[in-house]
C-alpha positions in Angstrom: 37.6 20.6 -100.2 37.2 17.5 -102.1 38.0 15.4 -99.1 35.3 17.1 -97.0 32.7 16.4 -99.7 33.5 12.7 -99.9 33.4 12.3 -96.1 30.0 13.9 -96.1 28.7 11.5 -98.8 30.1 8.4 -97.1 28.4 9.2 -93.7 24.8 8.3 -94.8 23.0 5.1 -95.7 22.5 4.0 -99.2 19.0 3.4 -100.7 19.7 -0.3 -100.9 20.6 -0.6 -97.2 17.4 1.2 -96.3 15.3 -1.1 -98.5 16.9 -4.2 -97.0 16.3 -2.9 -93.5 12.6 -2.1 -94.3 12.2 -5.6 -95.9 13.6 -7.3 -92.8 11.4 -5.3 -90.4 8.4 -6.2 -92.6 9.2 -9.9 -92.6 9.6 -9.9 -88.8 6.2 -8.0 -88.4 4.5 -10.4 -90.7 5.9 -13.4 -88.9 4.9 -12.1 -85.4 1.3 -11.4 -86.3 0.0 -15.0 -85.8 1.9 -15.1 -82.4 0.1 -11.8 -81.4 -3.3 -13.3 -82.4 -2.7 -16.5 -80.4 -1.5 -14.5 -77.4 -4.6 -12.2 -77.6 -6.9 -15.2 -77.8 -5.1 -16.9 -74.9 -5.6 -13.7 -72.8 -9.3 -13.6 -73.6 -9.7 -17.3 -72.8 -8.1 -16.7 -69.4 -10.5 -13.8 -68.9 -13.5 -16.0 -69.9 -12.4 -18.7 -67.4 -12.2 -16.2 -64.6 -15.6 -14.6 -65.5 -17.3 -18.0 -65.6 -15.7 -18.9 -62.2 -16.8 -15.6 -60.7 -20.4 -15.9 -61.9 -20.7 -19.6 -61.0 -19.3 -18.8 -57.5 -22.0 -16.1 -57.2 -24.7 -18.5 -58.2 -23.5 -21.0 -55.6 -23.3 -18.2 -52.9 -26.9 -17.2 -53.7 -28.1 -20.8 -53.5 -26.2 -21.3 -50.2 -27.8 -18.1 -48.8 -31.3 -19.4 -49.7 -30.5 -22.9 -48.3 -29.3 -21.4 -45.0 -32.4 -19.1 -44.7 -30.7 -15.8 -45.2 -32.7 -15.1 -48.4 -36.4 -15.7 -48.8 -37.5 -18.6 -51.0 -41.0 -19.0 -52.3 -42.5 -22.5 -52.4 -41.7 -24.4 -55.6 -38.6 -22.3 -56.4 -35.3 -23.9 -57.0 -33.3 -21.5 -54.8 -31.3 -20.1 -57.7 -31.5 -16.4 -58.7 -34.3 -15.4 -61.1 -31.7 -13.5 -63.2 -28.0 -12.7 -63.4 -28.7 -9.1 -62.4 -30.1 -10.3 -59.0 -26.5 -11.2 -58.1 -25.5 -7.5 -58.1 -28.6 -6.2 -56.3 -28.8 -5.4 -52.6 -30.9 -8.2 -51.2 -32.7 -8.1 -47.9 -31.6 -10.7 -45.4 -34.6 -12.5 -43.8 -35.3 -11.7 -40.2 -32.1 -9.7 -39.6 -32.1 -6.1 -38.4 -29.3 -3.7 -37.9 -28.3 -3.5 -34.2 -25.8 -1.4 -32.5 -25.4 2.2 -31.4 -27.3 3.6 -34.4 -29.8 0.8 -34.5 -32.8 1.3 -36.6 -35.4 -0.8 -38.3 -33.2 -0.9 -41.5 -32.9 -4.6 -42.6 -29.5 -6.1 -43.1 -28.6 -6.3 -46.8 -26.5 -8.8 -48.8 -24.8 -8.3 -52.2 -23.4 -11.4 -53.8 -21.3 -9.7 -56.6 -20.2 -6.1 -56.9 -20.1 -6.3 -60.7 -21.2 -8.9 -63.2 -18.4 -9.8 -65.6 -18.9 -9.5 -69.3 -18.2 -12.3 -71.8 -14.8 -11.2 -73.3 -15.8 -12.7 -76.7 -19.0 -10.7 -76.9 -18.2 -7.8 -79.3 -21.1 -5.3 -78.7 -20.1 -3.2 -75.7 -23.5 -1.5 -75.6 -25.2 -4.7 -74.4 -25.5 -5.0 -70.6 -23.2 -7.6 -69.0 -26.1 -9.9 -68.1 -27.2 -10.3 -71.7 -23.7 -11.3 -72.9 -24.2 -14.8 -71.4 -26.3 -17.9 -72.3 -28.2 -18.9 -69.2 -29.5 -22.4 -68.2 -32.3 -22.9 -65.8 -32.4 -25.5 -63.1 -35.2 -27.4 -64.8 -33.5 -27.7 -68.2 -31.6 -30.8 -69.4 -27.8 -30.6 -69.4 -27.6 -31.8 -73.0 -30.1 -29.1 -74.1 -29.6 -26.0 -71.8 -32.5 -23.6 -71.9 -33.2 -20.4 -70.1 -36.1 -20.4 -67.7 -37.4 -19.0 -64.4 -34.0 -19.1 -62.7 -30.3 -19.2 -63.5 -28.5 -22.4 -62.7 -25.5 -22.0 -65.0 -24.0 -19.7 -67.6 -22.0 -20.2 -70.8 -20.5 -18.0 -73.5 -22.6 -17.0 -76.4 -19.5 -17.1 -78.7 -19.7 -19.6 -81.6 -15.9 -19.8 -81.7 -13.8 -22.7 -80.7 -11.0 -22.4 -78.1 -7.3 -23.1 -78.6 -7.8 -26.5 -76.9 -10.5 -27.4 -79.5 -13.6 -27.1 -77.4 -16.3 -24.6 -78.2 -16.5 -21.7 -75.8 -20.2 -22.5 -75.3 -19.2 -25.8 -73.6 -16.9 -24.3 -71.0 
């Protein structure tokens, strides 16, 4: 009987072994936290680059549609959209009508972007995507971008600086 009791006691971990294991797990977690933060920031930066690329391509597509005459342009306008929301609206193509078997007088429509991307560094999710970006009008100076009657370019509203040392507002 004594032998059985000793075998039962020797099968478990000691309190010291458990404390050392917990300490090692804590040190590893503490050391990996900065790596997680850098990885998370790097992923958001990649998302920001892609969002800026998408919106700028949409702005260029809108301008090209105006230049080719697909979209109407009033005299004195720059040819850029009046707002970011315009890129996601269904726009009427000038002078084009639906033709075919089910032809009607319905005008042809053009949608530049299905969805406007959000700024990944903008924290308030209740704000619409178009309001998460700084906009620059065609008439504003490049060294002092200001919003205006149209949208020529977009930048992030984040005051943070990227991992490469440049502010997100300058991307």
